[in-house]
Each structure stands twice: as structure tokens, then as C-alpha cells.
N, C-alpha and C positions, 0 to 999 in steps of 0.2 A: 136716329137711334134714341129710344126712350130709356135712358140710363136708370132712372128711378125704378121703373117696372122690372127691368132686367135684374137689378140688385135685389129687389123685393122677392121676386119669384125664385131667384137663385138661393136666397137665404132660406126660404121655405123648403126648397129642395134639400139644402144642407141639413135642416132640422129633421125632415122626414127620413132621409137615408141614414142619419145618425142613430136611428132605432133599429135598422134592419140587421145589424150584426149582434144584437143583444142575445139571441138564443144560442148562437154559436159559442159564446163565452159562458153563458149561464149553465150549459150542459156540463161544463168542466167544474165550475164553482159548486154546483149542486150535486156533482158526482152521479149524473144520470147514466142509465145504461146506454152505451155507445150505439148499439144496434137500433134501439127504440128511438133515440135522438136522431140518428141518421135517417130513419124512416120518416120522422116528422119533418125534418129539414127538406128532404127530397120531395115528399108528397106536396107539402105546402108551396114550395118553390115551383113545382111543376104546374099545380093548379093556378097559382098566381100568374105565371107567364102565359098559360093557356087563356086566361080570362082577359088579359090586357087588351087585345084587339076589340073585344066586345065592350070593355069598359071605355075604351077610346071612342067607340061609336056612340055609346050612351052619353059620354061627356059632351060630344059635339052637338047632341040634340038637347041636352038639359041646359047647357051653356051657363051664363052667369057666373056666380062665385061658388055655388054649392059643390061641384066636383073637387075643387081645391080644398075647400073647407072640410068636407067630410073625409077626404083622403088623409089630410093631416090629423084630424081628430081620431079617426078609427085606428090608424097606424100607431100613433103615440100612446093611446090608451091601452090597446091590446098588448103591445110589446112591453110596456111598462108594468103590466100586471103579472108577467111571467114569474117574477120573483116571489109571488105569494103561494106558489104551488109546485109540487113535484109530480103531480098526477099527469100521466102521459096523455090521457084523453083530453083533459082540459088544456094542456100545453099545445096539443095539436090544434084545438079550436082557436086559441089565442094567436098562435103564429099564423094560422090560415087567415084569420080576420085581418091581421097586419098586412099580409100579402095582397089581400083584396083591396084594402085601403091604398096601398102603394100602387096597385094597378089602376085605381081610379084617379089618383093624383097625377101620375106621370104623363099620360097623354094630354091632360088639361094644362099642366105646367109647361110642357114642350110647346103647345100651341101658343100660350101667352108669351113665352120667351122668344119664340121665332117671330111672332107678330111685332113684338116690341123692338126687334132689331131693324125693322123697316127695310132698308137697303143692305143691311149687314146681318141678315138672318143667320147665316152660318156662324158668324162670330158670337152672336148672342146665344145661340143654341149650344155652342161649344162651352161658353161660360156656364150655362145652366148645367150641363153634364159634368163639367169639371168640379163645380162647387158641390154637387151631389156626391161625387166620388170622394172628395175630401171628408164629407160628413160620414160616409160609410167607413172610411179608413180610421176615423176616430171613435167609431161606435163601441168597439169592445173595450178600449181603454176608459171610455166614459162610464160604461156600466160596471166594469170591474173596480174602477177607482171609487165610484159612489157607493157601491154595495160593500166594499171592503171597509169603508169608514162608517157607514150607517146600517149595514146589514141588508140582506136580500129582501126582507119584508118591507123595506122602505122604498123599493124600486118604483112603486106607483108615483112617487113625487117627481120622478124624471119626466113625466108627461106634462107637468105644469107649464114650463116655458113655451112648449109648442101649442098647448091649448089656449094660452093667453094670446099668442101670435095669431092663431086661427080665428079667435073671436074678434080680435082687433081688425084683422083683415076683412071679416064679414061685415062689421059695423061701419068701418071708416074708409076702406079702400075702394077706389073706382076700377080697379084692375079686374077684368073679366075675360072669359074665353073669346077669342076673336073670330069673326065670321058671320055669315047670314043665318037667320033663324031657319031651322029645318026640323021637321017632325020625324020621329022614329018610324020606320016602315020595315016590317019583316022581309018583304020582297026585296027591298033595296039592300038589306044586309045580306040576303042570300046571293044577290048578284055580285056584291063586293067579294064575298068568299069564293064564288065560282071563278071570277075573273082574276083575283089576286091571291087565290088560295096557296099557290106554290111559294111565292115570296114570303107570305105570312108564315107558312110552315117552316121554311128555311130559317127565318128570323127567330121563330119560336124555338127551334132546335139549338140554334146558336146561344140563345139566352139560357136555355136549360143546362146545356153543357158548361157554359161559362159559370153559371150559378153553382153547379155541382163541383167544379174545380175550386172556386173560391171557398165554398162552405166546407169542402173536404180539408182544405188547408187550415181553415178556421178551427175545425175540430181536431186536427192532428198535430198542430205545432203551437199551441198556446203556452205561454210561460207558466201559468198557474199549475200545470200538471207536475212540474218539477220544482217549482219554487213558490209555494203558497204565500210566504210573507211579502213577496215582491209583486203580487198580482196586480196591484193598482198601477204599477209602473210598466208592466209587461206590454210590449207591442207585438202581437202575434203576426205571423207571416202575412195574413190578408192585408194588413195596413200597408205593407210594402207593395203588394200587388195592386191595391186600390189606388195608391199614389201614382202608379204607372198607368192607370186608366182602366183597370179590370174591376168591374163592380157587378153585383148580381141584380141590379135594378136598372 
């Protein structure tokens, strides 16, 4: 078991998933219309989950470091920018881009984590998933705590730690997607979808309903709605669910 790689990719997963709950708490802080915010959260989550098998296929063919690098950068930048606007169209674009980045990172990260486990692939992948879950559970307290101290317009600064990590990974790490080089072929992708379409569909539906559950709890029971002065310390219900292994990613 390559412990160094497992810890590194797990740490990246923690950072990436720590951004994925930002919008759920921002909609409360910015007093967004609940219906419009729910539509944004639902549509972007649906599209992100739908794209994940295709992003996984692309990552397997691109290989190298770029899927992990771009996944981290895209998600961190787009989610950190939401504090600059209350325009629903722009928020939709930013949250959607974040989900696309997350969909690009996760298959690549899972590949690296499993390969690093060697004979203990299940254990290394479990660690990868667990660390990401912890990151998501801390997502809303991180955003609310930072913005309550520095203001929502300062939210872009939240991207800095992950961007530094991503650049350092690209320049100095030797950790890459594991497996033989393969070219992308439309016919091959079509065969995969035909042969494995049903399990992919079932997994997709599970991810969508799980995301809907977690995000509905995020929008429905956050502390700031009833106690604005304590918002930096409020731990909304999703933190409890995520600690138990329920995560939208």
C-alpha cells in the first residue's frame, strides 16, 4: 500500500468536497429566493451526476495529472466566486461548473486511490471516500465562518489553498491515473453504455436522490435562519448526515 499517495489524493478529495456545500449555506446568508435556489441546486446536481460516467471515461483516456488538477481548480474557483453575486443566472453557471469539476475529479481520484491500495484497494478507497465526506461535512461551517468574519465579497479567497495545492501537485507530484494508455472511441463508449446502461442508470438515480436529500436538509435546517449572530458556529443538519457517510459527491 502506497500510504503517501493515499493520503495525498485523500487530502485533495477533502479540499474539493469542502467546497460542494457552499451554495446550500450561501442561499440562506444572501437571502435568496428558496424556489430559485432549489432549482439551481437540483438542476446542477442532476447534470453533474449525469456527466460523471462520461467524465470518468474521458479521465481514463486523458490520464496523467490533468483530470485531478482541472477538477480541483474548476471546483474551487467557481464555488468560491458565488459570494460575489446574487444573480440567479450567474449562480447557476458557477454551481454547474463546480459540479462539472467535481465530476471530472472523482473518477480520477478514485482510480488513483484504488491503485495505491495495491492489495488493499477496498481499504484505500474507503479512506478516500471517508475523507471526502468529512470535507463536505465541514463545507458550510467553513463558508459561513469565513464570510461572517470577512464578508461574502471575500469568498474568492477561499479558493487559494486548493489552487496552491493543485499547482504544487501538477509541478512536483508523480501521482497519476493508473492503467494502460487508451484512446477515446465513440463506438467503445456506446458499447459500454449499452452493456452497462442499467447499473449506470441505477447508480445515477441513487446519487441524484441522495444529493436531493442532503441538499434539501441543507436548505431547510441551517442555523443562520433563526440565529444570524451565531452563523459562523452553526452546524447544519447535513454535517451530521455527512459524518454518517451521506454525501452528494
